[in-house]
C-alpha positions as CSV (number, residue, x, y, z in Angstrom):
1,M,33.6,30.7,4.6
2,D,34.0,34.0,2.7
3,A,30.6,35.5,2.3
4,D,31.7,38.8,0.8
5,Q,29.7,38.1,-2.4
6,H,28.4,34.6,-2.8
7,D,25.2,32.9,-3.8
8,Y,23.8,30.1,-1.7
9,G,21.2,27.5,-2.8
10,Y,20.1,24.1,-1.7
11,P,22.7,22.0,-3.5
12,M,25.3,23.5,-1.1
13,V,23.0,23.0,1.9
14,N,22.1,19.5,1.1
15,M,25.7,18.3,1.0
16,L,26.0,19.2,4.7
17,Q,25.6,16.5,7.4
18,E,23.6,18.8,9.7
19,R,19.9,18.6,9.1
20,R,18.2,21.9,8.3
21,E,15.5,21.1,10.8
22,D,18.2,21.1,13.6
23,L,19.8,24.2,12.3
24,A,16.5,26.1,12.4
25,L,16.5,25.8,16.2
26,T,19.4,28.3,16.4
27,S,18.7,31.9,17.2
28,F,18.7,34.7,14.6
29,F,17.7,37.5,17.0
30,P,19.8,40.6,16.6
31,R,22.4,41.3,19.2
32,S,22.2,45.1,18.7
33,G,21.0,47.9,16.6
34,P,17.5,49.1,15.5
35,P,14.7,46.8,14.4
36,A,14.3,46.0,10.8
37,E,12.2,48.4,8.7
38,W,9.1,46.9,7.0
39,R,8.0,48.1,3.6
40,V,5.0,46.9,1.5
41,A,4.8,47.7,-2.2
42,D,1.4,48.9,-3.3
43,S,1.8,47.8,-7.0
44,P,3.8,45.1,-8.8
45,V,7.6,45.9,-8.9
46,A,9.7,45.3,-12.0
47,Y,12.3,42.7,-11.3
48,Q,15.3,44.9,-12.4
49,D,14.0,47.7,-10.1
50,A,13.7,45.4,-7.2
51,V,17.3,44.1,-7.6
52,E,18.6,47.7,-7.9
53,T,16.8,48.7,-4.7
54,M,18.1,45.6,-2.9
55,E,21.7,46.2,-4.0
56,K,21.6,49.8,-2.8
57,R,20.0,49.0,0.5
58,V,22.4,46.2,1.2
59,A,25.4,48.4,0.6
60,D,23.9,51.0,3.0
61,I,23.3,48.3,5.6
62,A,26.8,47.0,5.3
63,T,28.3,50.4,5.9
64,G,25.9,51.2,8.8
65,N,24.0,53.8,6.9
66,A,20.6,52.1,6.9
67,P,18.6,49.7,9.1
68,E,17.8,46.2,7.9
69,L,14.8,45.9,5.6
70,V,12.0,43.4,5.0
71,W,10.3,44.2,1.7
72,L,6.9,42.7,0.8
73,L,6.0,42.9,-2.9
74,E,4.6,41.2,-6.0
75,H,6.2,41.0,-9.4
76,P,4.7,41.0,-12.8
77,P,4.8,37.5,-14.4
78,L,8.5,36.4,-14.9
79,Y,10.9,33.6,-14.4
80,T,14.2,33.8,-12.6
81,S,17.2,31.5,-12.8
82,G,19.5,30.9,-9.9
83,T,23.1,29.9,-10.0
84,S,22.3,26.2,-10.2
85,A,19.7,26.5,-13.0
86,K,19.9,24.1,-16.0
87,A,18.8,25.4,-19.4
88,A,16.7,22.3,-20.0
89,D,14.5,23.3,-17.1
90,L,13.2,26.4,-19.0
91,L,10.4,24.6,-20.9
92,D,8.6,27.6,-22.3
93,A,9.9,31.2,-22.0
94,R,6.4,32.7,-22.1
95,F,7.5,35.4,-19.7
96,P,10.7,37.4,-19.3
97,V,13.6,35.4,-17.8
98,F,16.1,37.0,-15.5
99,A,19.4,35.7,-14.0
100,A,18.8,36.3,-10.4
101,G,22.3,35.9,-8.9
102,R,20.8,34.0,-6.0
103,G,21.2,30.3,-5.1
104,G,18.8,27.8,-6.5
105,Q,17.3,27.0,-9.9
106,F,14.3,28.3,-11.9
107,T,11.3,29.8,-10.2
108,Y,8.3,31.8,-11.2
109,H,7.1,35.1,-9.7
110,G,3.9,36.9,-10.5
111,P,0.7,38.5,-9.2
112,G,-0.9,36.6,-6.3
113,Q,2.5,35.5,-4.9
114,R,3.9,37.2,-1.9
115,V,7.6,37.8,-2.3
116,V,9.6,38.7,0.8
117,Y,13.0,40.2,0.3
118,L,15.0,40.2,3.5
119,M,18.0,42.4,3.8
120,L,19.5,41.4,7.1
121,D,22.9,41.9,8.6
122,L,24.0,38.4,9.6
123,K,27.0,39.9,11.4
124,R,24.7,41.3,14.1
125,R,22.5,38.2,14.1
126,R,24.5,35.1,13.3
127,P,27.0,34.7,10.4
128,D,26.0,31.2,9.5
129,V,24.7,30.7,6.0
130,R,23.3,27.2,6.6
131,A,21.4,28.2,9.7
132,Y,20.1,31.3,8.0
133,V,18.6,29.2,5.1
134,A,17.0,26.9,7.7
135,S,15.6,29.9,9.5
136,L,14.0,31.2,6.3
137,E,12.3,27.8,6.0
138,Q,11.1,28.1,9.6
139,F,9.8,31.6,8.8
140,T,7.8,30.3,5.9
141,I,6.5,27.3,7.9
142,R,5.4,29.5,10.8
143,T,3.6,31.8,8.4
144,L,1.7,29.0,6.9
145,A,0.8,27.6,10.4
146,A,-1.2,30.8,11.0
147,F,-3.7,29.4,8.4
148,N,-3.5,25.8,9.8
149,V,-1.4,24.7,6.9
150,R,1.3,22.3,7.8
151,G,4.3,23.3,5.7
152,E,7.3,20.9,5.8
153,R,10.9,21.0,4.8
154,R,12.5,18.1,2.9
155,E,16.2,17.4,3.3
156,D,16.5,16.2,-0.3
157,R,14.3,18.9,-1.9
158,V,14.0,22.6,-2.3
159,G,11.4,24.8,-0.6
160,V,8.5,24.3,1.8
161,W,6.0,21.6,0.9
162,V,2.5,20.4,1.9
163,A,1.3,16.8,1.7
164,R,-1.5,16.1,-0.8
165,P,-2.7,12.6,0.1
166,E,-5.9,13.2,-1.9
167,K,-3.8,13.1,-5.1
168,G,-2.1,9.8,-4.2
169,P,0.5,8.2,-1.9
170,A,3.6,10.4,-1.3
171,Y,2.2,13.3,-3.4
172,E,3.3,16.7,-2.2
173,D,3.0,20.3,-3.6
174,K,5.4,23.1,-3.1
175,I,4.0,26.3,-1.6
176,G,7.1,28.3,-0.6
177,A,10.4,28.9,-2.4
178,I,13.7,30.2,-0.9
179,G,16.8,31.7,-2.6
180,V,19.6,33.6,-0.9
181,R,22.6,35.7,-1.8
182,L,25.0,37.4,0.6
183,K,27.2,40.5,0.2
184,R,29.5,41.4,3.1
185,W,27.3,39.2,5.3
186,V,24.1,41.1,4.4
187,S,21.4,39.0,2.8
188,L,19.5,39.6,-0.5
189,H,16.5,37.9,-1.9
190,G,14.5,35.7,0.5
191,I,11.3,33.7,0.2
192,S,8.0,33.6,-1.7
193,I,4.7,32.1,-0.7
194,N,2.0,31.2,-3.2
195,V,-1.2,33.0,-2.0
196,E,-3.3,33.0,-5.2
197,P,-1.1,33.0,-8.3
198,D,-2.0,31.5,-11.6
199,L,-0.5,28.1,-11.1
200,A,-0.5,27.4,-14.8
201,H,2.3,29.9,-15.1
202,F,4.6,27.4,-13.3
203,S,4.3,25.0,-16.3
204,G,6.9,27.0,-18.3
205,I,9.7,25.8,-16.0
206,V,10.7,22.8,-13.9
207,P,10.3,24.6,-10.6
208,C,13.6,24.4,-8.7
209,G,14.6,21.4,-10.8
210,V,12.2,19.0,-9.2
211,E,10.9,16.7,-12.0
212,D,9.2,13.9,-10.1
213,H,5.5,13.8,-11.1
214,R,4.4,13.4,-7.5
215,Y,5.7,16.9,-6.6
216,G,3.7,19.8,-7.9
217,V,2.9,23.4,-7.0
218,T,0.0,24.8,-4.9
219,S,-1.2,27.9,-3.2
220,L,-3.2,28.9,-0.1
221,V,-6.3,29.5,-2.2
222,D,-5.7,26.3,-4.1
223,L,-5.8,24.5,-0.8
224,G,-9.3,26.0,-0.2
225,L,-8.4,28.8,2.1
226,P,-10.0,32.2,1.4
227,V,-6.8,34.1,2.4
228,T,-5.9,37.6,1.2
229,M,-2.5,39.1,0.8
230,A,-3.1,41.4,3.7
231,D,-3.9,38.3,5.9
232,V,-0.5,36.8,4.8
233,D,1.3,40.0,5.6
234,V,0.0,39.9,9.2
235,A,1.1,36.3,9.6
236,L,4.5,37.1,8.1
237,K,5.2,39.9,10.6
238,Q,4.3,37.6,13.5
239,A,6.4,34.8,12.2
240,F,9.3,37.1,11.7
241,R,9.2,38.2,15.3
242,D,9.2,34.5,16.3
243,V,12.1,33.6,14.2
244,F,14.2,36.7,13.8
245,G,13.1,38.8,16.8
246,A,13.0,42.3,15.4
């Protein structure tokens, strides 16, 4: 598969026979090179600025001129559309809308949501797109486990989910989103985890194209957990070590 410049989302992954749960068992530890750099933005980052920063860093990683980067940030309120997005899923463009160039459909980013952009060289880890997406899910699930939240993947649905039996049988809410793009086998974009965003902001879209009324959106605070962004960052770093090594 040519990964020089492609976008990967769940429609492609879901057509594969291998279950993502099984793919997540494969190792993404680096075989060589320095550990990934970590960076935490101290104020919301405009989406266009974030994309420009990612593009430049990915180019430098691909040519061996910079180490991998894990960038933790928040965005001002906005919607992004992935390569599989349908126009009908944008219900109310109350915030700026950006074509993200990543796999997936519509999603919301805003204050109170931890966005994690991972710029990793899969050539020095494992050049397998399907397994990488599964490992991002595992990264999210392990982060949530630090707060005794059981995040789960669904083979027929996007993202990481938590069961909400108090809402009714088979009700689940999405707490983590994933979208990936690769250039020269270096990854862009990554994951987001809802810590304490305004959940009403998700009502302007059909999040990731999931229309079933049983499936909503939640956050750590919405689940009753008094968790701060700093707490989540600590959990992210430990989960990254567990899944990606360094």
